[in-house]
C-alpha positions as CSV (number, residue, x, y, z in Angstrom):
1,X,125.9,168.8,125.9
2,X,127.2,170.4,129.0
3,X,127.6,168.8,132.5
4,X,124.0,169.5,133.8
5,X,122.6,167.6,130.8
6,X,124.7,164.6,131.5
7,X,123.7,164.8,135.1
8,X,120.0,164.9,134.1
9,X,120.4,161.8,131.9
10,X,122.3,160.0,134.6
11,X,119.7,161.0,137.1
12,X,116.9,159.7,134.9
13,X,118.7,156.3,134.4
14,X,119.8,155.8,138.0
15,X,116.9,157.6,139.7
16,X,114.0,155.8,137.9
17,X,114.7,153.4,135.1
18,X,117.3,151.1,136.7
19,X,115.9,150.9,140.3
20,X,112.2,150.6,139.5
21,X,112.2,146.9,138.7
22,X,114.6,146.2,141.5
23,X,112.5,148.1,144.1
24,X,109.4,146.2,143.2
25,X,111.2,142.8,143.5
26,X,110.2,140.5,146.4
27,X,113.9,139.9,147.0
28,X,115.4,142.0,149.8
29,X,118.8,141.8,148.0
30,X,117.4,143.4,144.8
31,X,115.6,146.1,146.8
32,X,118.8,146.8,148.7
33,X,120.6,147.3,145.3
34,X,117.8,149.3,143.9
35,X,117.8,151.8,146.8
36,X,121.5,152.2,146.5
37,X,121.2,153.0,142.8
38,X,118.3,155.4,143.6
39,X,120.6,157.3,146.0
40,X,123.1,157.9,143.2
41,X,120.3,159.1,140.9
42,X,118.9,161.4,143.5
43,X,122.3,162.9,144.2
44,X,122.8,163.5,140.4
45,X,119.3,165.1,140.2
46,X,120.0,167.3,143.2
47,X,123.2,168.6,141.7
48,X,121.6,169.2,138.3
49,X,118.6,171.0,139.8
50,X,120.6,173.1,142.2
51,X,123.0,174.1,139.4
52,X,120.0,175.1,137.3
53,X,118.7,177.4,140.0
54,X,115.8,175.2,141.1
55,X,116.6,175.4,144.8
56,X,113.1,174.5,146.0
57,X,112.8,171.5,143.7
58,X,116.3,170.3,144.7
59,X,115.1,170.1,148.3
60,X,112.6,167.4,147.1
61,X,115.7,165.4,146.0
62,X,117.0,165.6,149.5
63,X,113.8,164.1,150.8
64,X,114.1,161.2,148.3
65,X,117.7,160.6,149.3
66,X,116.6,160.3,153.0
67,X,113.9,157.9,152.0
68,X,116.3,155.9,149.9
69,X,118.7,155.7,152.9
70,X,115.8,154.5,154.9
71,X,115.1,151.8,152.3
72,X,118.7,150.7,152.4
73,X,118.6,150.6,156.2
74,X,115.4,148.4,156.2
75,X,116.8,146.0,153.6
76,X,120.4,145.8,154.9
77,X,120.0,142.3,156.4
78,X,119.1,140.6,153.1
79,X,121.4,137.7,153.9
80,X,119.5,136.7,157.1
81,X,116.5,134.5,157.0
82,X,113.2,136.0,158.1
83,X,111.6,134.5,161.1
84,X,107.9,134.0,161.6
85,X,106.9,135.6,164.9
86,X,103.2,134.6,164.9
């Protein structure tokens, strides 16, 4: 196995399998952790796809990296209590 194969396996684990249960959790802390793991997986997928010559497909990984950063940003205050502003 060469490096792109290892990156693909790492991208599969950290891009989908590990963060999926964390992202669907009601806990903001678990979602925060899940989005951080997803960023690592998308970076690995981007490198593997770009190295394989799939330049257009690798741009989709950049989109998901940006969306993961947005998810991290929206869940960064997981230690604070939510207020009800009704």
